N, C-alpha and C positions, 0 to 999 in steps of 0.2 A: 503493499498500500504506499503509495505517494505519500509525502511529508503536509500537504493542504487538504486533504481531505482527513486527514491525523491530529490539525489543530483544530478543524470544522468541528468535526467529533468531542474535542476536549472541550469546547467554549460552548458548544451548545449542550455540551453537562453540565455544567459549571456553573453559569448565567442563561440558562434556558429563553427565559423574556427578555433579556438583552440580545439576544442573536435575534428571537424573534424580530424584532426590533428594527434589528439596524440590518437585516434580510429584507422586510417592507419596504424599507426607504429606497435600497440600493433597488427592487425590483422596481418600482414603480421610478426612480431618476432613470432604468435603462427602458423600463416604456415610453416616458417622453421622447427620445433619442431616436424613434423612430424611424419619423417620414425625415430628418437634416440626415439619416446612416441612410434610409434607403435612395434618397437624392444627388447624395456626395459619393454611393459609387457608383449611379448610372452617369454622372458626370466625370469618373477620370476610368470610363470604357471610352472606346471609341465607337461611339454609336451617337447618333443624333434624338437628347432624350422626348421627343414630341411625334416621334418615327414610331409605326407598328413594335419593334423589336424593343427599343426604348420602355415605352411602354409597359409593354412586357414583362423585359425585367426591373421594371423599376416596381410591380406588383410582385414581383417574384424573391425582392429584397430588402421588400415590405415585412411581405405578411407571412416571410421564415423566422423571422427573428418573433415576431408578434403570436403569429400561433404557439411558436415553443414557449414562448414566454407565459401566454396564458394556460400552455399546456401544464411546463414547469406547477407555476403557482400553484392553481386549483389541485393537479395529484399530490402536491406535498401537503396541502391543508387539508383535502379527504381526505391524502392516509393517516394525517394525526385522526378526525373523527372517525375513521371507520376502526380504532382501536376501541367503538367498543359496539362496532358494528363487524366482527366476525361473521362465516358464515354458518359456525355455531348460532352462534348467538339471533344471526339472523331467523335459523331453523326454527330453534325454540320460539320465538313471539308466537312465531305464523302456525306453529304445532296448535292443533286441536280446534282453529279456529273455524267458525260457518261460511257461510256465503255471505255478500253483500260487504260489511265492514273489511271483515280479513283481507279480501280484492284492491280493496281502499288501502287499507295499509300494506302489500301490497306493492303495492303500485309505487306507495311513498316510499319505500326499501328500497322499492328499485333504482328512485332516480339520487339516493346517497349511498349508494353501494357500489364500490368496481370492479359486479362480474361481467365477462362482456361476451357474445357467443361462445369461445372457446369453454369457459367453463362450464359452458349450458348442462352437457354429461354428468359429472361429479354434481353439479348441481341437484339436478333433474335425481339422482340418487338420493340422495342425501335427503330433501323435500319431503320424496315417497317413501322414504325410511322411516322417517320424521314423524310420518301421518300428517302433512302437510295436504290438506284436499286437490286435487286435478285440477282444478279451473283456478280454484289461489296460484298453484304453481307456475300455471302459465301468466295470470297476470302481471307476476316477478318478472318471469322472463320475456314476457315482451317489453317492459319500461323498461328492468336494467340494460340497453346495451344501447337503446333508444333516444330515452328521456335522460341522457346519467348529465352530471356535472358540469363536468365538460363542454359538452351539445351545448349546452343552459350558455353558460359563458362565454363561450365564442359566439354565438347567436344574439347573445347583448352586444357585445361589443362590436359582430360585423354588420345588425340589424336596426338595435335599438330593442328597449326593454320592451315595448307592445308585441314585437313577436317573437320573444323568449316565451312572454307568460302564454301567449298564444297554444305558444309550441307545446309550452307544461300543462297546462290545460288539457288541451288536445290528448297530448301522447299518453298523458295519463289518462283520460277517461276512455283511451285505444285500451288501454291494459287492464282497465275492468270489466271492461265491458264484454272486449273478448273474452274475458276471462271467466268472467258467469255464464255469458254464452257454452261454451267450453265443457265449463260445470253443471252447466244447466243437462247435457247431453248425456249423460253418465259413461265416457269413454275410456273408464278403464280396461273395458275386456282388449283396448286396443293399442295398451300397453306390450312393450315385450314380455314371452312370459317368465324369462329370468328374473324379471324388474318386478312385476307383481309378485313370484316368490320370494324376493328379499326377506329376513326377518326386520322386526320392529327395534329402533335403538331409542333410547331413552333421548326428549327433547329439551331434558333439563344438561344446565352448565353452568358450568360457576362462572361469578363475574368478578374479572382481575383488577384491582386501584390499582393505577400507571403512573409515577410522576412526569413529569411536562416531559423533563425530555427522554424521558422513554418515546411520548407520543411525540416528537419531536424528532424522533429517531425511526420510529415508522413510519412519518413521514417522507423522512428523506431515504428511505430501501421503497417507496412505493416509488417517487421518481424514480430511480438506480433501475427498479424494474419495470416500471410500464412505458417511462419513456424512453427507454433501450429497445422494448419491443416499435414502437408504434412509430417513430421515426422520419424510418423510409418512407412508409403511405403518406404521413406526414407533406413528406418533401414531395412523394412525387404527386398529390393530392395538388398539392400550390404549383409545381410547374405545370403540372394537366390546366390547372386552375389559369395561371399566367398566360399559356399558352392559347384559350378562349379569349382575355378579357384584352390579348394583343392584338389577337391573328382574324379573327370569328366576326365576319359582319352583326351588329348588330339585327340586321334585319330581316338576315336566316334564323337568328335563333326568335325574335319574336312570330316570325310567323308559324312557328308548329311548339314555338312553347309561353308563347305570348298569352296576353289576357285575353285578347280577340280571336286568339286561333281556336278552331273546331274542336268540341268536345271530348273530341279522343285523345287530346294530348296530354292530362293526365293518365289515364291511361295506361297509353303508351310508356310515360316516365313510368312507374311502376314496373312494367313489363321490364323494361332498359334498367330497370337496378335490380333484380335479381338473382339473374348471371353473377355479380362481380360481387365482392369484397373490400369495405372499409370503414375503416371505425372511424366515428360522430367526429374525430378531428383532420382524420385526410380529407374526406368528401366535403368539408362548409368550405375553401376556400375553393369548390369545382365550382359553391352554391352561392358564393361568394360575385364570381365572375359575367355564370347564369343569368344571377338576376341583376348584375350589369350591364348586363348588353340585351337585357329588355322579356330576360322569360317571366313570368309571374311565379309570386313567391309561392304560394300554392302545391304549382306544379314542379316548382322546383325541390319544393322540401315531401311531396309525393315521391318523385325521384330516391332525395335522401335517405326519407322513412325504410323503403323497396333496399336500402343499399347494408343500410345496419340491422334492419329487425328480419327478412325475408332472403338473405341470404343464400344460395347453392350452398357455398360452402359450410355454414349452419345447421343448412335440410339436411343435407349427408352426415353431419356430428351424429344428429339426432337423430336419425334411421338406427343408430344404435339401440335406444332405448325404447322409440314408438314404432311402431306399424304403420304400414305405409297407407292406410285408411286415415290416420289418425293424422299425422303431417300433411295430406291432401284436406281436412275440415281442418285444420289448422291453420295451413295457410291460407283457406279459401276466408276462411273470418277476421284474417287479420290484414287479407290484402284490400277486402272491402273494407276495413273501418279505414285503412290509410287515401284510400280512393276517395270517402267520404269527407276525409282531413282535407285531402288536396282542394276540393272544390271548394266546403267554407271557407276556408284560405283565401282561394282566387275570392267569391266572391267579401270578403269582411278589408283585405288589403286591395 
């Protein structure tokens, strides 16, 4: 381990409150320098700032540090928060609950917990073993990858509080309603046999009391683990967004994704998103570029929701625990909800 991480570790252990204060001030200072930094970098390059390439490069050099700063800040804070919401405690909170209120709790927990589609199988198994109802489990699994704190923070930064708040409300509502529908259909028989035959486990969990320095250490660990995994997707998403921002004519996008486009633009966006795989941090720069070129907000967000909630890789992972018929029912109900959200967003914004 190099000297600098050791010094940071010792500092956060000895004076955790001072560490948090100075770290927050440095983060805010870096955030304020994003625009001057991106303009300065482009000025040093042998390109015309007003050209298509210059516009694309400015977008890339501005959005890359911006998204990474936001990602690291939110992941660090939520890493601390999630010391209260471990997978075991999440299962304990949901175990034995009935429908309705439990679906709302599951959807809310999905917002504040850091679980993505790669965690879907072990989480699903753990929930079933703890006696969490199937519909409640689906409410959590729908909301967790789609309406996480990273998505909400980036939406707030890129599009403002109104879009972020509406996305939060409709995303949670989608998780709750889809979970209620799936729960009412009594689909347990479509779980794979080995999942239904697993022995039950106790949902009791011992609550650990941690010091602030321990929670800071958990936040740093979350940054190392999560950011190291997602940064290539972030760079790829920003590169695609930069290409759209600089080179794709606004008239072209507006013709099939704009507010005045045909009714089938939202279903088409959902179908385009399903074969893809990306996290919200990687896909949101693409959404920013699409909307800046005239794409309707509802159509763009429906595309994003289908990428993160209905991606083909996630369905392949879930096939280990769900029979094909249940996957088809799950995709159909969630896709219908995403279509509704897309049309409603287009009507409201």
